[in-house]
Short mmCIF file of the C-alpha atoms (twelve columns), coordinates in Angstrom:
data_MODEL
# 
_entry.id   MODEL 
# 
loop_
_atom_site.group_PDB 
_atom_site.id 
_atom_site.type_symbol 
_atom_site.label_atom_id 
_atom_site.label_alt_id 
_atom_site.label_comp_id 
_atom_site.label_asym_id 
_atom_site.label_seq_id 
_atom_site.Cartn_x 
_atom_site.Cartn_y 
_atom_site.Cartn_z 
_atom_site.pdbx_PDB_model_num 
ATOM 1   C CA . UNK A 1   -19.159 -5.974  2.240   1 
ATOM 2   C CA . UNK A 2   -15.573 -7.058  1.618   1 
ATOM 3   C CA . UNK A 3   -14.337 -8.040  -1.830  1 
ATOM 4   C CA . UNK A 4   -10.997 -9.838  -1.674  1 
ATOM 5   C CA . UNK A 5   -9.082  -12.106 0.671   1 
ATOM 6   C CA . UNK A 6   -5.591  -10.603 0.800   1 
ATOM 7   C CA . UNK A 7   -3.789  -8.363  3.259   1 
ATOM 8   C CA . UNK A 8   -6.008  -5.282  2.900   1 
ATOM 9   C CA . UNK A 9   -9.275  -7.200  2.674   1 
ATOM 10  C CA . UNK A 10  -8.547  -9.181  5.836   1 
ATOM 11  C CA . UNK A 11  -8.033  -5.973  7.806   1 
ATOM 12  C CA . UNK A 12  -11.744 -5.193  7.646   1 
ATOM 13  C CA . UNK A 13  -13.191 -8.551  8.671   1 
ATOM 14  C CA . UNK A 14  -14.055 -7.191  12.120  1 
ATOM 15  C CA . UNK A 15  -15.178 -3.820  10.761  1 
ATOM 16  C CA . UNK A 16  -17.390 -4.848  7.847   1 
ATOM 17  C CA . UNK A 17  -20.294 -2.538  7.055   1 
ATOM 18  C CA . UNK A 18  -23.518 -3.350  5.222   1 
ATOM 19  C CA . UNK A 19  -23.576 -0.012  3.412   1 
ATOM 20  C CA . UNK A 20  -19.917 -0.050  2.316   1 
ATOM 21  C CA . UNK A 21  -18.000 -2.063  -0.284  1 
ATOM 22  C CA . UNK A 22  -14.353 -2.509  0.666   1 
ATOM 23  C CA . UNK A 23  -12.946 -3.481  -2.718  1 
ATOM 24  C CA . UNK A 24  -9.514  -5.024  -2.122  1 
ATOM 25  C CA . UNK A 25  -9.311  -7.720  -4.762  1 
ATOM 26  C CA . UNK A 26  -7.184  -5.934  -7.292  1 
ATOM 27  C CA . UNK A 27  -3.848  -6.699  -8.921  1 
ATOM 28  C CA . UNK A 28  -1.213  -6.052  -6.230  1 
ATOM 29  C CA . UNK A 29  2.041   -6.760  -8.056  1 
ATOM 30  C CA . UNK A 30  3.332   -3.536  -9.625  1 
ATOM 31  C CA . UNK A 31  5.396   -5.607  -12.082 1 
ATOM 32  C CA . UNK A 32  2.341   -7.460  -13.390 1 
ATOM 33  C CA . UNK A 33  1.971   -7.584  -17.183 1 
ATOM 34  C CA . UNK A 34  -0.615  -10.361 -17.595 1 
ATOM 35  C CA . UNK A 35  -3.618  -8.738  -19.287 1 
ATOM 36  C CA . UNK A 36  -5.869  -11.503 -17.995 1 
ATOM 37  C CA . UNK A 37  -5.196  -10.395 -14.409 1 
ATOM 38  C CA . UNK A 38  -6.136  -6.811  -15.245 1 
ATOM 39  C CA . UNK A 39  -9.274  -7.982  -17.051 1 
ATOM 40  C CA . UNK A 40  -10.263 -10.110 -14.037 1 
ATOM 41  C CA . UNK A 41  -10.117 -7.079  -11.750 1 
ATOM 42  C CA . UNK A 42  -11.987 -4.843  -14.192 1 
ATOM 43  C CA . UNK A 43  -14.785 -7.390  -14.618 1 
ATOM 44  C CA . UNK A 44  -15.082 -7.801  -10.846 1 
ATOM 45  C CA . UNK A 45  -15.181 -4.037  -10.294 1 
ATOM 46  C CA . UNK A 46  -17.913 -3.583  -12.896 1 
ATOM 47  C CA . UNK A 47  -19.928 -6.503  -11.552 1 
ATOM 48  C CA . UNK A 48  -19.687 -5.240  -7.969  1 
ATOM 49  C CA . UNK A 49  -20.655 -1.709  -8.979  1 
ATOM 50  C CA . UNK A 50  -23.630 -3.047  -10.935 1 
ATOM 51  C CA . UNK A 51  -24.891 -5.224  -8.074  1 
ATOM 52  C CA . UNK A 52  -24.387 -2.695  -5.253  1 
ATOM 53  C CA . UNK A 53  -25.082 0.793   -6.664  1 
ATOM 54  C CA . UNK A 54  -26.428 2.076   -3.338  1 
ATOM 55  C CA . UNK A 55  -23.291 1.341   -1.298  1 
ATOM 56  C CA . UNK A 56  -20.266 3.516   -0.629  1 
ATOM 57  C CA . UNK A 57  -17.528 2.019   -2.839  1 
ATOM 58  C CA . UNK A 58  -14.046 2.068   -1.283  1 
ATOM 59  C CA . UNK A 59  -11.366 1.204   -3.826  1 
ATOM 60  C CA . UNK A 60  -7.786  0.547   -2.753  1 
ATOM 61  C CA . UNK A 61  -5.497  1.894   -5.436  1 
ATOM 62  C CA . UNK A 62  -1.753  2.552   -5.311  1 
ATOM 63  C CA . UNK A 63  0.738   5.363   -4.717  1 
ATOM 64  C CA . UNK A 64  2.861   3.807   -7.477  1 
ATOM 65  C CA . UNK A 65  0.911   6.174   -9.709  1 
ATOM 66  C CA . UNK A 66  3.334   8.892   -8.572  1 
ATOM 67  C CA . UNK A 67  6.442   6.882   -9.464  1 
ATOM 68  C CA . UNK A 68  7.879   8.370   -12.669 1 
ATOM 69  C CA . UNK A 69  9.641   5.087   -13.440 1 
ATOM 70  C CA . UNK A 70  6.249   3.336   -13.632 1 
ATOM 71  C CA . UNK A 71  4.227   6.066   -15.391 1 
ATOM 72  C CA . UNK A 72  3.551   4.002   -18.508 1 
ATOM 73  C CA . UNK A 73  3.629   0.574   -16.917 1 
ATOM 74  C CA . UNK A 74  0.644   -1.718  -17.539 1 
ATOM 75  C CA . UNK A 75  -0.004  -1.809  -13.781 1 
ATOM 76  C CA . UNK A 76  -0.241  1.968   -13.304 1 
ATOM 77  C CA . UNK A 77  -2.271  2.480   -16.478 1 
ATOM 78  C CA . UNK A 78  -4.648  -0.237  -15.298 1 
ATOM 79  C CA . UNK A 79  -5.063  1.328   -11.849 1 
ATOM 80  C CA . UNK A 80  -5.809  4.722   -13.378 1 
ATOM 81  C CA . UNK A 81  -8.414  3.089   -15.609 1 
ATOM 82  C CA . UNK A 82  -10.056 1.429   -12.581 1 
ATOM 83  C CA . UNK A 83  -10.182 4.777   -10.807 1 
ATOM 84  C CA . UNK A 84  -11.926 6.381   -13.785 1 
ATOM 85  C CA . UNK A 85  -14.456 3.553   -14.003 1 
ATOM 86  C CA . UNK A 86  -15.289 3.936   -10.319 1 
ATOM 87  C CA . UNK A 87  -15.550 7.743   -10.482 1 
ATOM 88  C CA . UNK A 88  -17.923 7.510   -13.449 1 
ATOM 89  C CA . UNK A 89  -20.140 4.698   -12.171 1 
ATOM 90  C CA . UNK A 90  -20.856 5.375   -8.495  1 
ATOM 91  C CA . UNK A 91  -22.990 7.695   -6.465  1 
ATOM 92  C CA . UNK A 92  -20.585 7.538   -3.519  1 
ATOM 93  C CA . UNK A 93  -16.980 6.408   -3.628  1 
ATOM 94  C CA . UNK A 94  -13.547 6.936   -2.131  1 
ATOM 95  C CA . UNK A 95  -10.363 6.000   -3.957  1 
ATOM 96  C CA . UNK A 96  -7.575  5.328   -1.477  1 
ATOM 97  C CA . UNK A 97  -4.084  5.288   -2.961  1 
ATOM 98  C CA . UNK A 98  -2.001  3.230   -0.554  1 
ATOM 99  C CA . UNK A 99  1.795   3.064   -0.322  1 
ATOM 100 C CA . UNK A 100 3.658   -0.146  0.650   1 
ATOM 101 C CA . UNK A 101 1.396   -1.647  3.303   1 
ATOM 102 C CA . UNK A 102 3.190   -4.099  5.581   1 
ATOM 103 C CA . UNK A 103 1.391   -6.834  7.494   1 
ATOM 104 C CA . UNK A 104 0.693   -10.516 7.843   1 
ATOM 105 C CA . UNK A 105 0.206   -12.126 4.460   1 
ATOM 106 C CA . UNK A 106 1.527   -9.159  2.536   1 
ATOM 107 C CA . UNK A 107 3.003   -9.133  -0.944  1 
ATOM 108 C CA . UNK A 108 6.126   -11.383 -0.866  1 
ATOM 109 C CA . UNK A 109 7.684   -9.128  -3.519  1 
ATOM 110 C CA . UNK A 110 7.568   -6.085  -1.233  1 
ATOM 111 C CA . UNK A 111 11.064  -4.712  -0.649  1 
ATOM 112 C CA . UNK A 112 10.956  -5.112  3.107   1 
ATOM 113 C CA . UNK A 113 9.931   -8.770  2.776   1 
ATOM 114 C CA . UNK A 114 12.851  -9.387  0.427   1 
ATOM 115 C CA . UNK A 115 15.287  -7.620  2.752   1 
ATOM 116 C CA . UNK A 116 14.177  -9.390  5.929   1 
ATOM 117 C CA . UNK A 117 14.196  -12.748 4.153   1 
ATOM 118 C CA . UNK A 118 17.729  -12.084 2.901   1 
ATOM 119 C CA . UNK A 119 18.927  -10.990 6.345   1 
ATOM 120 C CA . UNK A 120 17.619  -14.165 7.968   1 
ATOM 121 C CA . UNK A 121 19.167  -16.442 5.326   1 
ATOM 122 C CA . UNK A 122 22.424  -14.503 4.968   1 
ATOM 123 C CA . UNK A 123 21.925  -14.061 1.228   1 
ATOM 124 C CA . UNK A 124 23.582  -11.218 -0.655  1 
ATOM 125 C CA . UNK A 125 21.218  -8.252  -0.952  1 
ATOM 126 C CA . UNK A 126 21.025  -6.279  -4.186  1 
ATOM 127 C CA . UNK A 127 20.526  -2.667  -3.130  1 
ATOM 128 C CA . UNK A 128 19.488  0.213   -5.385  1 
ATOM 129 C CA . UNK A 129 21.115  3.015   -3.415  1 
ATOM 130 C CA . UNK A 130 19.094  5.836   -5.031  1 
ATOM 131 C CA . UNK A 131 15.742  4.240   -4.235  1 
ATOM 132 C CA . UNK A 132 13.310  5.205   -1.510  1 
ATOM 133 C CA . UNK A 133 10.249  3.409   -0.228  1 
ATOM 134 C CA . UNK A 134 7.238   4.409   1.830   1 
ATOM 135 C CA . UNK A 135 6.199   1.739   4.330   1 
ATOM 136 C CA . UNK A 136 2.977   1.902   6.307   1 
ATOM 137 C CA . UNK A 137 1.667   -0.537  8.895   1 
ATOM 138 C CA . UNK A 138 -1.430  -2.211  7.449   1 
ATOM 139 C CA . UNK A 139 -3.250  -1.591  10.750  1 
ATOM 140 C CA . UNK A 140 -2.777  2.128   10.191  1 
ATOM 141 C CA . UNK A 141 -4.287  1.750   6.705   1 
ATOM 142 C CA . UNK A 142 -7.343  0.233   8.363   1 
ATOM 143 C CA . UNK A 143 -7.695  2.921   11.042  1 
ATOM 144 C CA . UNK A 144 -7.204  5.776   8.572   1 
ATOM 145 C CA . UNK A 145 -9.798  4.258   6.217   1 
ATOM 146 C CA . UNK A 146 -12.376 3.965   8.995   1 
ATOM 147 C CA . UNK A 147 -11.657 7.550   10.086  1 
ATOM 148 C CA . UNK A 148 -12.189 8.764   6.506   1 
ATOM 149 C CA . UNK A 149 -15.537 6.980   6.317   1 
ATOM 150 C CA . UNK A 150 -16.636 8.688   9.523   1 
ATOM 151 C CA . UNK A 151 -15.783 12.084  8.015   1 
ATOM 152 C CA . UNK A 152 -18.588 11.499  5.481   1 
ATOM 153 C CA . UNK A 153 -16.687 13.375  2.754   1 
ATOM 154 C CA . UNK A 154 -16.793 11.146  -0.319  1 
ATOM 155 C CA . UNK A 155 -16.163 11.179  -4.088  1 
ATOM 156 C CA . UNK A 156 -12.464 11.987  -3.750  1 
ATOM 157 C CA . UNK A 157 -8.993  10.474  -3.956  1 
ATOM 158 C CA . UNK A 158 -6.963  10.246  -0.736  1 
ATOM 159 C CA . UNK A 159 -3.351  9.130   -0.344  1 
ATOM 160 C CA . UNK A 160 -2.656  6.790   2.567   1 
ATOM 161 C CA . UNK A 161 1.067   6.698   3.269   1 
ATOM 162 C CA . UNK A 162 3.594   7.320   6.019   1 
ATOM 163 C CA . UNK A 163 4.627   11.013  6.260   1 
ATOM 164 C CA . UNK A 164 8.234   10.259  5.299   1 
ATOM 165 C CA . UNK A 165 9.920   7.990   2.783   1 
ATOM 166 C CA . UNK A 166 12.817  5.749   3.793   1 
ATOM 167 C CA . UNK A 167 15.974  5.682   1.748   1 
ATOM 168 C CA . UNK A 168 17.161  2.140   1.150   1 
ATOM 169 C CA . UNK A 169 20.320  2.949   3.121   1 
ATOM 170 C CA . UNK A 170 18.182  4.015   6.105   1 
ATOM 171 C CA . UNK A 171 16.214  0.773   5.875   1 
ATOM 172 C CA . UNK A 172 19.406  -1.294  5.833   1 
ATOM 173 C CA . UNK A 173 20.829  0.499   8.850   1 
ATOM 174 C CA . UNK A 174 17.627  -0.087  10.799  1 
ATOM 175 C CA . UNK A 175 17.617  -3.773  9.803   1 
ATOM 176 C CA . UNK A 176 21.252  -4.208  10.839  1 
ATOM 177 C CA . UNK A 177 20.600  -2.668  14.235  1 
ATOM 178 C CA . UNK A 178 17.318  -4.497  14.785  1 
ATOM 179 C CA . UNK A 179 18.502  -7.987  13.830  1 
ATOM 180 C CA . UNK A 180 22.054  -7.340  15.071  1 
ATOM 181 C CA . UNK A 181 23.441  -8.935  11.941  1 
ATOM 182 C CA . UNK A 182 25.927  -7.632  9.411   1 
ATOM 183 C CA . UNK A 183 24.361  -7.490  5.959   1 
ATOM 184 C CA . UNK A 184 25.886  -8.900  2.787   1 
ATOM 185 C CA . UNK A 185 25.334  -6.110  0.261   1 
ATOM 186 C CA . UNK A 186 25.728  -5.572  -3.462  1 
ATOM 187 C CA . UNK A 187 25.341  -1.804  -3.964  1 
ATOM 188 C CA . UNK A 188 23.884  -0.624  -7.276  1 
ATOM 189 C CA . UNK A 189 23.727  3.097   -8.069  1 
ATOM 190 C CA . UNK A 190 20.174  3.005   -9.375  1 
ATOM 191 C CA . UNK A 191 16.652  3.521   -8.100  1 
ATOM 192 C CA . UNK A 192 13.857  6.071   -8.056  1 
ATOM 193 C CA . UNK A 193 12.317  8.438   -5.538  1 
ATOM 194 C CA . UNK A 194 8.876   10.020  -5.472  1 
ATOM 195 C CA . UNK A 195 7.105   12.099  -2.851  1 
ATOM 196 C CA . UNK A 196 3.584   11.349  -1.610  1 
ATOM 197 C CA . UNK A 197 1.392   14.183  -0.375  1 
ATOM 198 C CA . UNK A 198 -0.898  13.234  2.542   1 
ATOM 199 C CA . UNK A 199 -2.658  16.425  3.718   1 
ATOM 200 C CA . UNK A 200 -5.871  14.554  4.612   1 
ATOM 201 C CA . UNK A 201 -4.178  11.895  6.725   1 
ATOM 202 C CA . UNK A 202 -0.936  13.249  8.204   1 
ATOM 203 C CA . UNK A 203 -2.684  14.336  11.409  1 
ATOM 204 C CA . UNK A 204 -3.364  10.640  12.167  1 
ATOM 205 C CA . UNK A 205 0.358   10.032  12.651  1 
ATOM 206 C CA . UNK A 206 0.768   13.182  14.712  1 
ATOM 207 C CA . UNK A 207 -2.046  12.471  17.141  1 
ATOM 208 C CA . UNK A 208 -0.907  8.842   17.563  1 
ATOM 209 C CA . UNK A 209 2.727   9.854   18.155  1 
ATOM 210 C CA . UNK A 210 3.999   7.920   15.123  1 
ATOM 211 C CA . UNK A 211 6.298   10.563  13.638  1 
ATOM 212 C CA . UNK A 212 9.659   8.965   14.507  1 
ATOM 213 C CA . UNK A 213 10.378  6.997   11.335  1 
ATOM 214 C CA . UNK A 214 13.036  4.723   12.852  1 
ATOM 215 C CA . UNK A 215 10.814  3.803   15.791  1 
ATOM 216 C CA . UNK A 216 7.890   3.296   13.424  1 
ATOM 217 C CA . UNK A 217 9.793   0.847   11.219  1 
ATOM 218 C CA . UNK A 218 11.181  -1.010  14.244  1 
ATOM 219 C CA . UNK A 219 7.624   -1.485  15.532  1 
ATOM 220 C CA . UNK A 220 6.658   -2.916  12.138  1 
ATOM 221 C CA . UNK A 221 9.617   -5.328  12.312  1 
ATOM 222 C CA . UNK A 222 8.674   -6.352  15.836  1 
ATOM 223 C CA . UNK A 223 5.016   -6.891  14.945  1 
ATOM 224 C CA . UNK A 224 5.419   -8.847  11.713  1 
ATOM 225 C CA . UNK A 225 8.973   -10.221 11.479  1 
ATOM 226 C CA . UNK A 226 10.111  -11.243 14.966  1 
# 
Protein backbone atom coordinates (compact mmCIF):
# COMPACT_ATOMS: atom_id res chain seq x y z
CA UNK A 1 0.00 0.00 0.00
CA UNK A 2 1.38 3.37 -1.06
CA UNK A 3 0.25 6.61 0.55
CA UNK A 4 1.29 9.64 -1.48
CA UNK A 5 1.91 10.58 -5.09
CA UNK A 6 5.23 12.45 -5.02
CA UNK A 7 8.80 11.48 -5.80
CA UNK A 8 9.26 8.88 -3.06
CA UNK A 9 5.78 7.39 -3.37
CA UNK A 10 6.13 6.89 -7.12
CA UNK A 11 9.32 4.89 -6.63
CA UNK A 12 7.37 1.99 -5.16
CA UNK A 13 4.59 1.67 -7.73
CA UNK A 14 6.22 -1.45 -9.19
CA UNK A 15 7.21 -2.80 -5.77
CA UNK A 16 4.00 -2.35 -3.79
CA UNK A 17 3.34 -4.90 -1.06
CA UNK A 18 0.02 -5.88 0.50
CA UNK A 19 1.51 -6.19 3.98
CA UNK A 20 3.45 -2.91 3.92
CA UNK A 21 2.39 0.75 4.09
CA UNK A 22 4.83 3.02 2.27
CA UNK A 23 3.83 6.35 3.80
CA UNK A 24 5.27 9.09 1.59
CA UNK A 25 2.63 11.79 1.75
CA UNK A 26 4.24 14.08 4.26
CA UNK A 27 5.30 17.72 4.20
CA UNK A 28 8.45 17.84 2.04
CA UNK A 29 9.41 21.51 2.18
CA UNK A 30 11.79 22.08 5.10
CA UNK A 31 10.85 25.78 5.09
CA UNK A 32 7.14 25.04 5.56
CA UNK A 33 5.40 26.97 8.35
CA UNK A 34 1.73 26.42 7.46
CA UNK A 35 0.21 24.57 10.43
CA UNK A 36 -2.59 23.29 8.23
CA UNK A 37 -0.08 21.30 6.16
CA UNK A 38 1.37 19.70 9.28
CA UNK A 39 -2.13 18.91 10.57
CA UNK A 40 -3.05 17.31 7.23
CA UNK A 41 -0.09 14.93 7.46
CA UNK A 42 -0.75 14.09 11.11
CA UNK A 43 -4.41 13.30 10.43
CA UNK A 44 -3.46 11.10 7.48
CA UNK A 45 -0.83 9.25 9.51
CA UNK A 46 -3.28 8.57 12.33
CA UNK A 47 -6.02 7.49 9.94
CA UNK A 48 -3.68 5.14 8.07
CA UNK A 49 -2.36 3.63 11.29
CA UNK A 50 -5.91 3.11 12.55
CA UNK A 51 -7.10 1.42 9.35
CA UNK A 52 -4.04 -0.81 8.79
CA UNK A 53 -2.72 -1.87 12.22
CA UNK A 54 -1.50 -5.24 10.91
CA UNK A 55 0.82 -3.84 8.23
CA UNK A 56 4.48 -2.88 8.44
CA UNK A 57 4.44 0.95 8.47
CA UNK A 58 7.32 2.57 6.56
CA UNK A 59 7.54 6.29 7.26
CA UNK A 60 9.83 8.53 5.23
CA UNK A 61 11.21 11.19 7.53
CA UNK A 62 14.12 13.57 7.00
CA UNK A 63 17.82 13.94 7.80
CA UNK A 64 17.14 17.65 8.34
CA UNK A 65 16.60 16.58 11.94
CA UNK A 66 20.40 16.63 12.29
CA UNK A 67 20.76 20.17 10.94
CA UNK A 68 21.48 22.46 13.92
CA UNK A 69 20.16 25.45 11.97
CA UNK A 70 16.73 23.79 11.77
CA UNK A 71 16.56 22.26 15.27
CA UNK A 72 13.59 24.35 16.38
CA UNK A 73 11.97 24.84 13.00
CA UNK A 74 8.28 23.92 12.67
CA UNK A 75 9.21 21.35 10.01
CA UNK A 76 11.73 19.44 12.14
CA UNK A 77 9.55 19.57 15.26
CA UNK A 78 6.66 18.24 13.19
CA UNK A 79 8.71 15.37 11.77
CA UNK A 80 9.90 14.37 15.23
CA UNK A 81 6.29 14.39 16.42
CA UNK A 82 5.26 12.13 13.51
CA UNK A 83 8.05 9.72 14.39
CA UNK A 84 6.86 9.52 18.00
CA UNK A 85 3.27 8.92 16.93
CA UNK A 86 4.36 6.07 14.66
CA UNK A 87 6.64 4.49 17.28
CA UNK A 88 3.83 4.55 19.85
CA UNK A 89 1.01 3.32 17.62
CA UNK A 90 2.37 0.44 15.53
CA UNK A 91 3.28 -3.16 16.02
CA UNK A 92 5.84 -3.03 13.21
CA UNK A 93 7.40 0.08 11.74
CA UNK A 94 10.54 1.51 10.19
CA UNK A 95 11.31 5.22 10.20
CA UNK A 96 13.61 6.09 7.31
CA UNK A 97 15.30 9.48 7.57
CA UNK A 98 16.19 10.42 4.01
CA UNK A 99 18.64 13.10 2.87
CA UNK A 100 18.09 15.15 -0.33
CA UNK A 101 16.63 12.59 -2.72
CA UNK A 102 17.03 13.55 -6.37
CA UNK A 103 14.77 12.23 -9.11
CA UNK A 104 12.01 12.96 -11.57
CA UNK A 105 9.36 15.16 -10.01
CA UNK A 106 11.46 16.05 -7.00
CA UNK A 107 11.13 19.09 -4.78
CA UNK A 108 11.71 22.19 -6.99
CA UNK A 109 13.22 23.94 -3.96
CA UNK A 110 16.01 21.37 -3.66
CA UNK A 111 19.41 23.04 -4.01
CA UNK A 112 20.48 20.98 -6.99
CA UNK A 113 17.27 21.85 -8.86
CA UNK A 114 17.89 25.54 -8.20
CA UNK A 115 21.51 25.30 -9.33
CA UNK A 116 20.81 23.38 -12.54
CA UNK A 117 17.94 25.71 -13.39
CA UNK A 118 20.20 28.72 -12.86
CA UNK A 119 23.00 27.20 -14.96
CA UNK A 120 20.66 26.57 -17.88
CA UNK A 121 19.17 30.09 -17.76
CA UNK A 122 22.43 31.89 -17.00
CA UNK A 123 21.00 33.48 -13.87
CA UNK A 124 23.25 34.64 -11.04
CA UNK A 125 23.56 31.94 -8.38
CA UNK A 126 23.53 32.87 -4.70
CA UNK A 127 25.98 30.50 -3.05
CA UNK A 128 26.37 29.91 0.69
CA UNK A 129 30.01 28.87 0.67
CA UNK A 130 29.96 27.22 4.13
CA UNK A 131 27.02 24.97 3.29
CA UNK A 132 27.10 21.28 2.47
CA UNK A 133 24.40 19.04 1.08
CA UNK A 134 23.87 15.29 0.90
CA UNK A 135 22.37 14.16 -2.40
CA UNK A 136 21.13 10.64 -3.00
CA UNK A 137 19.63 9.18 -6.16
CA UNK A 138 15.97 8.41 -5.47
CA UNK A 139 16.43 4.97 -7.07
CA UNK A 140 18.99 4.18 -4.38
CA UNK A 141 16.45 5.22 -1.73
CA UNK A 142 14.08 2.65 -3.21
CA UNK A 143 16.63 -0.17 -3.37
CA UNK A 144 17.91 0.47 0.16
CA UNK A 145 14.34 0.52 1.50
CA UNK A 146 13.51 -2.81 -0.13
CA UNK A 147 16.76 -4.31 1.20
CA UNK A 148 15.87 -3.13 4.73
CA UNK A 149 12.44 -4.75 4.49
CA UNK A 150 14.06 -8.04 3.49
CA UNK A 151 16.29 -7.89 6.58
CA UNK A 152 13.13 -8.25 8.70
CA UNK A 153 14.58 -6.06 11.46
CA UNK A 154 11.89 -3.52 12.31
CA UNK A 155 10.91 -0.93 14.94
CA UNK A 156 13.98 1.24 14.37
CA UNK A 157 15.16 4.46 12.75
CA UNK A 158 17.53 4.19 9.78
CA UNK A 159 19.29 7.02 7.95
CA UNK A 160 19.29 6.78 4.16
CA UNK A 161 21.91 9.12 2.73
CA UNK A 162 25.00 9.14 0.54
CA UNK A 163 28.20 8.31 2.49
CA UNK A 164 29.69 11.76 1.89
CA UNK A 165 28.34 15.30 1.89
CA UNK A 166 29.12 17.70 -0.95
CA UNK A 167 30.37 21.17 -0.22
CA UNK A 168 28.58 23.75 -2.33
CA UNK A 169 31.90 24.60 -3.98
CA UNK A 170 32.33 20.94 -4.99
CA UNK A 171 28.83 20.92 -6.45
CA UNK A 172 29.52 24.06 -8.47
CA UNK A 173 32.76 22.67 -9.86
CA UNK A 174 31.02 19.47 -10.93
CA UNK A 175 28.21 21.47 -12.56
CA UNK A 176 30.67 23.69 -14.43
CA UNK A 177 32.54 20.68 -15.78
CA UNK A 178 29.40 18.71 -16.61
CA UNK A 179 27.51 21.47 -18.42
CA UNK A 180 30.71 23.08 -19.72
CA UNK A 181 29.39 26.49 -18.77
CA UNK A 182 30.92 29.22 -16.65
CA UNK A 183 28.70 29.99 -13.67
CA UNK A 184 27.57 33.45 -12.61
CA UNK A 185 28.11 33.40 -8.84
CA UNK A 186 27.32 35.59 -5.86
CA UNK A 187 29.37 34.12 -2.99
CA UNK A 188 27.96 34.49 0.53
CA UNK A 189 30.02 33.38 3.53
CA UNK A 190 27.16 31.58 5.24
CA UNK A 191 25.69 28.10 5.45
CA UNK A 192 25.57 25.06 7.69
CA UNK A 193 27.08 21.59 7.72
CA UNK A 194 25.91 18.44 9.47
CA UNK A 195 27.12 14.86 9.29
CA UNK A 196 24.79 11.90 8.71
CA UNK A 197 25.70 8.50 10.13
CA UNK A 198 24.68 5.55 7.91
CA UNK A 199 26.09 2.37 9.49
CA UNK A 200 23.09 0.26 8.38
CA UNK A 201 23.23 1.32 4.74
CA UNK A 202 26.79 2.30 3.78
CA UNK A 203 27.57 -1.21 2.53
CA UNK A 204 24.97 -0.69 -0.24
CA UNK A 205 27.17 1.97 -1.84
CA UNK A 206 30.29 -0.14 -1.42
CA UNK A 207 28.90 -3.28 -3.01
CA UNK A 208 27.40 -1.28 -5.91
CA UNK A 209 30.66 0.62 -6.53
CA UNK A 210 29.07 4.02 -5.84
CA UNK A 211 31.76 5.50 -3.58
CA UNK A 212 33.21 8.06 -6.01
CA UNK A 213 31.19 11.16 -5.12
CA UNK A 214 31.98 13.10 -8.30
CA UNK A 215 31.03 10.18 -10.53
CA UNK A 216 27.91 9.61 -8.45
CA UNK A 217 26.70 13.20 -8.84
CA UNK A 218 27.51 13.21 -12.57
CA UNK A 219 25.37 10.09 -13.00
CA UNK A 220 22.52 11.87 -11.21
CA UNK A 221 22.92 14.86 -13.56
CA UNK A 222 22.95 12.57 -16.58
CA UNK A 223 19.88 10.64 -15.44
CA UNK A 224 17.64 13.53 -14.42
CA UNK A 225 18.95 16.78 -15.94
CA UNK A 226 20.33 16.02 -19.41
